C-alpha positions in Angstrom: -201.8 199.2 -25.1 -203.0 197.8 -27.9 -206.1 195.3 -28.8 -204.8 191.9 -29.6 -206.5 188.6 -30.9 -205.8 185.4 -29.2 -205.8 184.1 -25.5 -207.8 186.0 -23.1 -205.0 187.7 -20.5 -205.8 187.1 -16.8 -203.3 190.2 -15.8 -200.4 192.3 -17.5 -197.5 194.0 -16.0 -196.7 196.7 -17.5 -194.4 199.8 -17.3 -191.2 197.5 -16.5 -187.8 196.4 -17.3 -187.5 192.8 -17.9 -184.6 191.0 -17.2 -186.3 187.6 -19.0 -182.5 185.3 -18.7 -183.0 184.2 -22.1 -178.9 184.6 -23.4 -178.0 186.5 -20.5 -180.1 188.9 -18.8 -182.2 189.4 -22.0 -183.0 192.9 -21.2 -186.6 194.5 -22.2 -186.5 198.2 -21.5 -190.1 199.4 -20.8 -191.5 196.2 -21.2 -194.7 194.7 -20.4 -195.4 190.7 -19.6 -198.6 189.1 -19.8 -200.3 186.3 -17.7 -203.2 183.6 -18.4 -203.9 181.0 -16.1 -200.3 180.9 -13.8 -198.2 180.6 -17.4 -196.6 183.7 -18.8 -198.7 184.4 -22.0 -196.8 187.3 -23.7 -193.8 188.7 -23.2 -192.7 192.3 -25.0 -192.4 196.0 -25.3 -195.1 198.0 -23.3 -196.4 200.0 -26.3 -197.4 196.2 -28.1 -199.0 194.9 -24.4 -202.1 193.3 -25.2 -205.5 194.1 -22.4 -206.3 192.3 -19.8 -208.9 191.9 -16.9 -206.1 193.2 -14.6 -203.0 195.5 -15.2 -200.2 195.9 -12.6 -198.2 199.4 -13.0 -195.4 198.3 -11.9 -193.3 202.2 -12.0 -190.0 201.2 -13.9 -188.9 198.8 -11.4 -187.2 195.6 -12.6 -188.7 192.0 -13.1 -187.0 188.8 -13.1 -187.8 185.0 -12.8 -188.9 184.3 -9.6 -185.5 183.3 -7.5 -184.8 179.4 -7.2 -182.9 177.9 -3.9 -182.1 174.7 -5.5 -180.2 173.2 -2.3 -181.3 173.6 1.5 -181.3 171.9 4.7 -183.7 174.7 5.6 -186.2 171.7 7.9 -184.7 170.8 10.6 -184.6 171.4 14.4 -181.7 172.7 17.2 -178.9 174.9 16.7 -175.4 174.2 16.5 -174.3 177.5 17.4 -172.2 176.3 20.2 -169.8 174.3 17.5 -169.3 176.7 15.8 -167.7 178.7 18.5 -165.7 175.1 18.9 -164.9 175.6 15.3 -163.4 179.3 15.8 -160.9 178.3 18.8 -159.4 175.4 16.4 -161.7 172.5 16.1 -162.1 171.1 12.9 -165.5 169.8 11.1 -164.3 166.3 11.1 -163.0 166.6 14.6 -166.7 167.9 15.9 -168.3 165.5 13.7 -166.4 162.4 15.4 -166.9 163.5 18.8 -170.5 162.7 18.2 -171.3 166.4 17.2 -172.2 167.7 13.6 -174.8 166.3 12.1 -175.2 164.0 15.0 -176.8 166.5 17.2 -179.2 168.1 14.4 -180.2 164.3 14.1 -181.2 164.5 17.7 -183.2 167.0 18.0 -184.6 166.3 14.6 -185.6 163.2 15.9 -187.3 164.8 18.9 -189.3 167.0 16.6 -193.1 166.7 15.6 -194.1 167.8 12.0 -195.8 170.5 13.6 -192.8 171.3 15.5 -190.3 171.1 12.1 -192.8 173.3 10.3 -192.9 176.0 12.8 -189.3 176.3 13.3 -188.2 176.0 10.1 -191.5 178.8 8.6 -189.5 181.8 9.9 -186.4 180.6 7.6 -188.3 179.9 4.7 -190.2 183.4 5.2 -186.9 185.0 5.2 -185.8 183.2 1.5 -189.5 184.6 0.4 -189.0 188.1 1.2 -186.3 187.9 -1.1 -188.1 186.7 -3.8 -187.8 183.2 -4.0 -190.8 181.2 -5.6 -189.5 177.4 -5.7 -187.0 175.9 -2.8 -185.9 172.5 -2.6 -185.7 170.9 0.9 -183.4 168.2 1.6 -184.2 165.3 4.3 -181.5 163.8 5.7 -181.3 164.5 9.7 -183.9 161.8 10.9 -181.9 158.5 9.5 -184.7 156.8 10.1 -187.5 156.1 8.5 -189.9 157.9 11.0 -187.4 160.9 11.5 -187.0 161.2 7.2 -190.6 161.1 7.1 -191.1 163.7 9.1 -189.1 166.0 7.8 -190.3 165.1 4.4 -193.9 165.6 5.4 -193.3 169.0 6.9 -191.7 170.1 3.7 -194.6 169.2 2.0 -196.7 171.5 4.4 -194.7 174.2 4.3 -195.0 174.0 0.4 -198.9 173.9 0.9 -199.3 176.6 3.2 -196.3 179.6 2.2 -196.5 180.7 -1.2 -193.4 178.5 -2.8 -193.2 175.1 -4.8 -191.2 173.4 -3.0 -189.0 170.0 -4.4 -188.2 167.5 -1.8 -185.1 165.4 -1.6 -184.2 162.6 0.2 -180.9 162.5 1.8 -181.0 159.5 3.7 -177.2 158.8 2.9 -176.2 162.2 4.6 -174.4 160.6 7.7 -174.1 156.9 9.7 -176.6 157.2 12.1 -175.9 155.8 16.0 -177.5 152.5 15.8 -175.2 151.5 12.7 -172.2 152.5 14.4 -169.2 149.9 12.0 -172.3 148.6 9.7 -172.4 151.7 7.1 -173.5 148.5 4.5 -176.2 147.5 6.3 -177.4 151.3 6.7 -177.3 151.6 3.1 -179.2 148.5 2.9 -181.4 149.9 5.5 -181.8 153.0 3.1 -182.0 151.5 -0.1 -184.4 148.5 0.6 -186.5 149.8 2.8 -186.5 154.0 3.5 -186.4 155.1 0.1 -189.4 152.5 -1.5 -191.6 153.3 1.3 -190.9 157.2 1.2 -191.4 157.2 -2.8 -194.6 154.7 -2.6 -195.7 158.1 -0.2 -195.2 160.5 -2.5 -192.8 162.2 -0.5 -189.4 162.1 -2.6 -188.7 163.9 -5.7 -185.1 163.5 -5.8 -182.2 161.5 -4.4 -179.3 162.9 -2.9 -176.4 161.1 -0.8 -173.1 162.5 0.8 -169.9 160.9 -0.7 -167.2 161.5 1.2 -164.5 160.2 3.4 -166.8 161.4 6.9 -169.9 160.2 5.0 -170.1 157.2 2.5 -168.2 155.8 -0.1 -168.7 155.3 -4.0 -169.6 152.2 -4.2 -172.0 152.5 -1.2 -173.4 155.8 -3.1 -174.0 154.2 -5.8 -176.0 151.5 -4.3 -178.1 154.2 -3.5 -178.3 155.5 -7.3 -179.1 152.4 -8.2 -182.1 152.4 -6.1 -183.4 155.5 -7.2 -182.8 154.7 -10.5 -185.0 151.7 -9.9 -187.7 154.0 -9.1 -187.4 156.6 -11.8 -186.2 159.1 -9.4 -183.5 161.3 -10.6 -180.3 161.6 -8.6 -178.0 164.5 -7.1 -174.7 164.5 -4.9 -173.2 166.1 -2.2 -170.1 165.5 -4.3 -166.0 166.8 -3.5 -166.7 168.8 -0.9 -163.8 168.0 1.6 -161.8 165.6 -0.6 -162.2 164.0 -4.0 -164.0 161.3 -4.3 -164.9 160.9 -8.3 -168.3 161.3 -6.7 -168.6 164.0 -9.9 -168.2 161.6 -12.5 -170.8 159.4 -10.5 -173.1 161.1 -10.2 -172.9 162.5 -14.0 -172.9 158.8 -15.1 -176.7 158.3 -13.4 -177.5 161.3 -15.5 -178.0 163.6 -12.6 -179.3 166.7 -12.2 -176.6 168.2 -10.3 -173.2 167.7 -8.2 -173.0 170.3 -5.3 -170.3 171.9 -3.6 -167.2 170.7 -5.6 -164.1 172.0 -4.1 -162.4 169.7 -5.1 -163.5 168.5 -8.6 -160.9 167.2 -10.9 -160.6 167.3 -14.8 -162.5 164.1 -14.7 -165.2 165.2 -12.7 -165.8 168.7 -15.0 -165.8 166.3 -17.9 -168.2 164.0 -16.9 -170.7 166.8 -15.8 -170.6 168.5 -19.2 -171.3 165.5 -20.9 -174.0 164.4 -19.2 -175.2 168.4 -19.0 -175.2 168.1 -15.2 -175.4 171.4 -13.0 -172.7 172.5 -11.0 -174.6 173.7 -7.7 -172.0 176.4 -5.8 -172.5 176.9 -2.2 -170.4 179.5 -0.8 -172.4 180.0 2.3 -170.5 176.5 3.5 -167.0 177.9 2.5 -167.1 180.8 3.9 -168.7 179.5 7.2 -166.4 176.5 7.5 -163.3 179.0 6.5 -162.0 176.6 3.4 -159.3 177.7 1.3 -159.9 175.4 -1.8 -162.4 177.1 -4.5 -164.5 175.2 -6.8 -162.4 175.5 -10.3 -164.8 177.8 -11.8 -162.6 179.1 -14.4 -162.5 175.4 -15.9 -166.4 174.7 -15.0 -166.8 177.8 -17.1 -164.4 176.9 -20.1 -166.0 173.1 -20.4 -170.1 175.1 -20.6 -170.9 173.5 -17.2 -173.9 175.6 -15.9 -173.4 176.8 -12.3 -176.4 177.4 -10.1 -176.0 179.1 -7.0 -177.8 178.1 -3.5 -177.4 178.9 0.1 -177.3 175.3 1.1 -179.5 176.9 4.7 -178.1 174.2 7.2 -177.5 174.5 10.9 -173.9 173.0 11.2 -172.2 174.5 8.0 -174.3 177.3 6.2 -176.8 178.7 8.4 -177.8 181.5 5.6 -181.3 181.9 4.7 -180.4 185.1 2.1 -180.5 183.7 -1.3 -178.7 187.3 -2.1 -176.2 187.1 -0.2 -175.4 183.5 -1.7 -175.6 185.2 -4.8 -173.1 187.7 -3.6 -170.7 186.0 -2.1 -170.2 184.0 -5.0 -169.1 186.8 -6.8 -166.8 188.1 -4.4 -165.3 185.3 -3.1 -165.1 183.2 -6.6 -165.2 185.4 -8.8 -168.5 184.7 -10.8 -169.6 187.6 -12.6 -173.3 189.3 -11.6 -175.2 188.1 -14.8 -173.3 184.4 -13.6 -174.7 185.0 -10.5 -178.5 185.9 -11.2 -178.9 182.5 -13.9 -177.8 180.4 -10.7 -180.1 181.5 -9.2 -182.7 181.5 -12.0 -182.1 179.7 -15.0 -179.8 177.3 -13.7 -181.0 176.8 -10.5 -183.8 175.4 -12.3 -182.0 172.8 -14.2 -180.4 171.2 -11.1 -183.7 170.8 -10.1 -185.3 169.6 -13.0 -187.9 172.0 -13.4 -188.0 173.6 -17.3 -190.9 175.1 -16.8 -189.2 178.2 -14.6 -186.5 180.4 -14.7 -186.9 182.5 -17.3 -189.4 184.8 -18.9 -190.4 183.3 -22.1 -194.2 182.2 -22.9 -195.4 179.2 -21.8 -193.1 179.1 -18.3 -194.7 179.1 -15.0 -195.6 182.9 -13.9 -193.2 183.0 -10.8 -191.7 186.5 -10.6 -189.8 188.8 -8.2 -190.1 192.8 -8.7 -187.1 195.1 -8.1 -186.2 198.3 -7.2 -183.0 198.6 -8.4 -180.9 200.5 -11.5 -179.9 197.5 -13.2 -180.3 193.4 -12.7 -176.4 193.4 -11.9 -177.1 195.0 -8.4 -178.8 191.9 -6.8 -175.6 190.1 -6.5 -174.0 194.1 -5.0 -175.4 195.2 -2.0 -174.6 193.1 1.5 -177.8 192.8 3.9 -180.0 195.2 1.6 -183.1 193.5 0.2 -184.6 195.6 -2.9 -187.2 193.0 -3.3 -190.7 194.9 -3.7 -192.9 192.3 -4.6 -193.6 188.6 -5.3 -195.8 186.8 -8.5 -196.1 183.1 -7.5 -198.6 181.5 -10.7 -199.8 184.8 -11.6 -200.6 186.3 -8.4 -199.0 189.1 -6.7 -198.0 189.7 -3.6 -196.4 192.2 -1.3 -192.8 191.0 0.0 -193.4 191.2 3.7 -196.9 189.5 4.0 -195.9 187.4 6.6 -196.7 184.0 8.0 -200.1 182.8 7.6 -201.7 182.5 10.6 -201.7 178.9 11.7 -197.8 180.0 12.0 
């Protein structure tokens, strides 16, 4: 290693192959990466690497940006395996929802749980993602559907980010479903969401972004726009569950508000694609829900690709439609079910996922980016989307600090 003038480096990770995710995989064979104060300070060939206080010999492994799961409902209480059995016997998602199941069963369980309860039951799911190289995680509310329940979910999400080695971004999803106390009064509930819940939760610092479920079993285009307008007044970015079960022009709406992402998109139209491309809105693909619900209409992958819309991939971890806590399996599903390339899948869980969260400080291995990495025992980057049920992650680096993959949960859990 050569001597170099410049900043002092805290650590160098050497004898490693880098997938920088700049312009594709962005491979640097036999490379090295230096960190300083939790940021990437140098990237290049090992023979030119600077000296540092700590040298990590990575033994020829591959190093990628830390993976990012940009769409989850991972904080919740309760279990909906009975509904899954009912769907296997012929009941539809809509049938279950109309009969008081679906989201409402999770709402009842979540409302009855304390912040500590929610943290305890959610932490193992989060831990599974962290063991697969996830360093940034989005967590939505949406199972409280009242001020106390939504606040408890968001507080639990914040605390998980404080206690576990992961950056948590919170999303307020109060407009997820109509709670029973507002039956037949959807407009009144949207007023509660926009005029009371969101302002109070934002004032407490619990909200990083705002989401809604624009769907025939959720909320209308006009009701969703009221939520977006309230978010805009508070200076909060928006995203949307859009075009999952039917076409509602939700993608066009979220693009008009400069939204971070439109998610699901099985029924996305050419007009929606055009609007997203013009606005720079990310398409978040959620193959776990498509698989679990036995859906048949795929998102228009080829058209999104042709239009240059960035495509992220996420687990959609939730109890009713995607009980998936493996980002690697989500990547595999995106390839095998929807024909993404392995390169697109890895971009979807790194650089494009970062963009879907408005976090341009991560997702690639470039100078100035946050030093969040995952170290892999693989022969090439495309292997990450290849194996089913196998985890080749060796170690994870958060803000320049290395931890073993199976470090486990803190004693407080």
